[in-house]
C-alpha positions in Angstrom: 8.2 92.4 -26.9 9.1 90.0 -29.5 10.8 86.5 -29.2 13.6 87.8 -30.4 14.1 90.8 -27.8 13.2 87.7 -25.2 16.3 86.0 -26.1 18.5 88.9 -26.8 18.0 90.0 -23.0 18.7 86.3 -21.6 21.7 86.5 -20.0 24.7 84.4 -20.9 27.2 83.4 -18.6 30.5 82.3 -21.2 33.1 79.8 -19.9 35.9 79.3 -22.7 39.6 77.4 -22.2 41.7 74.9 -24.0 40.7 70.9 -23.9 40.3 69.2 -21.1 40.3 72.7 -18.6 37.1 71.3 -17.0 34.8 73.6 -19.2 32.2 71.2 -19.3 32.4 69.7 -15.9 31.8 73.4 -14.5 29.7 75.2 -17.0 27.3 72.5 -16.8 27.4 72.7 -12.8 26.5 76.0 -13.0 24.1 75.8 -15.1 22.1 73.3 -12.8 22.2 75.6 -10.1 20.5 78.3 -12.0 18.5 76.9 -14.4 19.3 78.0 -17.1 20.4 76.3 -20.5 23.5 75.0 -21.4 25.6 74.7 -24.9 28.6 72.7 -24.9 29.8 74.3 -28.1 32.5 71.6 -28.9 29.5 69.2 -29.1 28.2 70.9 -32.5 32.0 70.8 -33.8 32.0 67.1 -32.7 28.9 66.2 -34.7 30.6 67.6 -37.7 33.7 65.6 -37.1 32.0 62.3 -36.7 29.8 62.6 -39.7 32.5 63.4 -42.0 34.9 60.6 -40.5 31.6 58.4 -41.4 30.9 59.8 -44.2 34.6 59.7 -45.3 35.0 63.6 -45.7 38.6 64.9 -45.5 39.2 67.1 -42.5 40.8 70.0 -44.9 37.4 69.7 -47.4 35.7 72.8 -46.6 33.3 73.1 -48.8 31.7 69.8 -47.9 32.3 70.2 -44.2 30.6 73.4 -43.9 27.7 71.9 -46.2 27.3 69.0 -43.3 27.5 71.6 -40.6 24.9 73.6 -42.3 22.4 70.0 -42.6 23.2 68.8 -39.0 20.1 67.0 -37.8 20.9 67.3 -34.2 19.5 67.0 -30.7 19.8 67.1 -27.2 18.2 65.5 -24.5 18.7 64.7 -21.2 22.4 65.5 -21.4 22.7 63.2 -24.3 24.0 64.2 -28.0 21.8 62.7 -30.9 22.1 62.6 -34.6 20.0 62.1 -37.3 18.4 60.1 -33.9 20.8 58.0 -32.9 22.1 58.5 -29.5 26.0 59.4 -30.4 27.1 60.9 -26.9 30.1 58.2 -26.3 31.0 58.5 -29.9 31.7 62.4 -30.0 33.8 61.6 -27.1 36.3 59.4 -28.9 40.2 60.7 -29.6 39.6 60.5 -32.8 36.8 62.5 -33.3 38.3 65.3 -30.7 41.3 65.4 -32.7 39.1 65.9 -36.1 36.8 68.6 -34.4 40.1 70.4 -33.6 40.7 70.2 -37.4 37.2 71.4 -38.5 37.0 73.9 -36.7 39.7 76.0 -37.9 37.3 76.4 -40.9 35.8 79.5 -41.6 32.9 78.1 -43.7 32.1 76.0 -40.9 32.1 78.0 -38.0 30.1 80.5 -40.0 27.3 77.6 -40.6 27.9 76.5 -36.9 27.4 80.1 -35.4 23.6 80.7 -35.5 22.8 77.6 -34.4 25.0 78.6 -31.1 23.3 81.7 -30.6 19.9 79.9 -30.9 20.6 78.4 -27.6 20.1 81.8 -26.3 16.5 82.2 -24.6 15.1 82.8 -21.3 16.0 82.2 -18.2 19.3 82.3 -19.4 22.4 80.4 -20.7 25.8 79.2 -20.0 27.9 78.4 -22.8 31.1 76.8 -22.9 33.9 76.4 -25.9 36.7 78.0 -27.0 34.9 81.5 -28.4 31.7 82.0 -26.7 33.3 85.1 -24.6 34.7 86.8 -28.0 33.1 85.9 -31.1 29.7 84.2 -29.9 28.8 85.9 -27.0 30.9 89.1 -26.9 27.8 91.1 -24.6 28.1 87.6 -22.0 27.1 89.0 -18.8 30.3 86.9 -17.5 32.8 85.8 -18.5 35.2 83.0 -17.7 38.5 81.8 -19.2 39.4 78.2 -17.7 43.1 77.5 -17.6 45.4 74.7 -16.3 48.7 73.0 -17.0 48.6 70.7 -19.7 50.2 67.8 -17.6 46.5 68.1 -15.5 45.2 68.8 -18.4 46.5 65.6 -19.6 46.1 63.6 -16.3 42.3 64.5 -16.6 41.7 63.0 -20.2 43.8 59.9 -19.4 41.7 58.8 -16.1 38.3 59.1 -18.0 39.6 57.4 -20.9 40.9 54.7 -18.8 37.6 54.5 -17.0 35.6 54.0 -19.9 38.0 51.1 -20.8 40.2 53.0 -23.4 43.9 52.4 -23.7 46.3 55.0 -24.0 49.4 56.7 -22.9 49.6 59.7 -20.7 52.8 60.9 -23.2 50.7 60.6 -26.1 47.4 62.3 -24.5 50.2 65.5 -23.4 51.2 65.3 -26.7 47.5 65.6 -28.4 47.1 68.3 -25.7 49.7 70.2 -26.6 49.2 69.8 -30.2 45.8 70.9 -30.6 46.5 74.0 -28.0 48.7 75.1 -30.5 46.4 74.9 -33.4 43.0 76.5 -31.4 45.2 79.1 -30.5 47.2 79.9 -33.8 43.8 79.5 -36.5 42.8 82.8 -38.3 38.8 82.1 -37.5 38.0 82.7 -34.0 41.5 81.6 -32.2 41.7 80.3 -28.3 41.9 83.4 -26.3 41.3 85.3 -23.2 38.4 87.8 -24.3 39.6 91.4 -22.7 37.1 91.4 -19.8 37.3 87.7 -18.6 38.1 86.6 -15.4 40.9 83.8 -15.5 40.7 80.9 -13.6 43.1 78.4 -13.0 42.3 75.1 -12.0 45.1 73.0 -12.3 44.8 72.1 -8.5 41.5 73.1 -8.1 37.9 70.4 -7.5 35.5 71.2 -9.7 32.9 72.0 -7.0 35.2 74.9 -6.0 35.2 76.1 -9.6 31.5 76.1 -10.3 31.3 77.5 -6.4 33.6 80.4 -8.3 31.5 81.5 -10.8 28.1 81.3 -9.1 29.4 83.7 -6.5 30.9 86.2 -9.3 27.6 85.9 -11.1 25.8 86.6 -8.3 28.0 89.6 -7.4 27.2 90.7 -11.2 23.7 90.4 -10.4 23.6 92.4 -7.3 25.6 95.0 -8.4 23.0 95.5 -11.5 20.6 95.7 -9.4 21.6 98.4 -7.1 22.2 100.0 -10.0 18.8 99.9 -11.4 17.6 100.8 -7.6 
């Protein structure tokens, strides 16, 4: 078996959903519980956005943005994100970068440039990938697909708490407006729009604690694994 075929055989759990639906926390928790690799696909678009902002590249300059995406010198280690050797874990979470990333993500050439990089994360023993098109475009053959959702108000409240805890001053009304605008932009884009995969399980996290959501995903994955083992027997 070649290294490529080994990667293809590695199981994938795809977790998609809108901003602040809990994707990162839940996907990372599931990956840790299973000992799988973890992909925060949004961080790749955030890295492109951060680099574009630093180089003053316009959000609609698709050729230059695609070139930035293709040439990213990125790395992930110990839960931190690096760009050209610099720790940018906090920088890519800034609201300005988040807004830019959402605009950059609608560009087909940028998405194409990052697609191969995302798929390269698939390796034994398995991968938990989270984003907006993991189950529909990047890993359509994923073993388990989860679509997370939550009310815009709940998501704005979560993001508000995160930012306040980090010392940022921002109104919850402004965050709610930004989230609704981002939802509309992500769902309406022509290239890989945010949508529920036909074979995905929908999980509403509006009133659900992260631990409960992680447990739910693990339970569903275990059920699929058990069913698969029974069929092979």
